[in-house]
C-alpha positions, 0 to 999 in steps of 0.5 A: 500500500505504501509503495502504491501511494507514493509511486508516480504521484507526479502523473495525475497533474500531467493529465489535464491540470498543467495548462491551468497551473500556467494560468493560475500561477501566472507562469509559462508552460516550460516552468510548469512542466518542471513540476512533472519532469523535475519530480521524476528526476529527483524521485529517481536519484533520491532512491539511490541515496535513501537505500544506502542510508537505510542500510546504515540507520535502518528502514523505519527512520527513513520510512517515517521521515520520508512520509512526513516530508511528503505530507508537509511538502504536499500541503505547501504545494497546495498553498503555493501562490507562484511557480518558484515556491511550488517547484521548490516544494515539489523537489522536497516532495520528490525526496520524501516520495523516493524515501517511501518507495525505496523502503517498500522494496527494501523491507520486502527484501528484508522479510522474504526469501525465495519464491515468496520474494519473487511473487511480491516483487512481481506484484510491485513491478506490475504496479510500476507498469500500471501506475503511469497508465492509470494515473492520468485517467484517475487524475482526469476524474478527480479534476471533475470535482476539484482543481489542481490544488485539490489533487495535492490535498489528496496526495497529502492525505494519502501521504498521511495514511502512509505515515500512519501505516508505517507507525505499525512497522517494526524495524526489519534491518537489524543492527547486526545486518547494518553497514558499520562504515561511514555514510560515505562508504555506504553511498560508495557501494553504489559505484561498486554495483555500477561497475558490474557490466552485467548490471550496468547494461540492463539498467541503461536499456531499461532506462532508455525504454522508459524515457520516451513514455515519461517525456510523453506524460510530461507534455501530453496535456499541452499537446492535446489541449493547445494543438488539438483543441481538446478541452479539460474536464469541467471541474478543472475549468473552474480553477482559472475563473 
């Protein structure tokens, strides 16, 4: 549940709301689209950091801290009055979201082995594939009732549910299994992994396959509404009145 709540929450606002964020915040589309592309970039990079940190300090502190950061940033975004603070809070939101997503997989690997681990990871990968497909549709439905700020209030509520759920988790990375070196040595393990050709090339291939799709999500609403003349859902039009 925690994994699905945090994964790709950038995507609902890319479905219809971005052109109206431009009007509401008196900015241009290039800056507004950074709320999607910038989120995804920071989200991905942050998981490279949170994993090693949790190997040293434990999963639970990172999970709880990331959830709180996510909730706080989501509320601040909903209240933002201009694009610059929105982008700053969006970056902080991405950091919190990355912490939660990284810990979801780490906790599963701590607790499960063998076939059980493979089954759960397969379900998580399925969610990863379905999320960017279903999220824009869900975002469009939500915008029938609320404006773009309402989406972030809903994300804050989802983040709060994630935090409350995390309170019931016990630490899965026991002290005996943690990295006893410095924080920098824990982060340095990333370069060790990237040094293996068997890992590096599949990683690059998987990333290249997803880049065009993520680029499409970042600009699709602008293309459909500006170039093809499609109108946004009725609920979103009231946000620019």
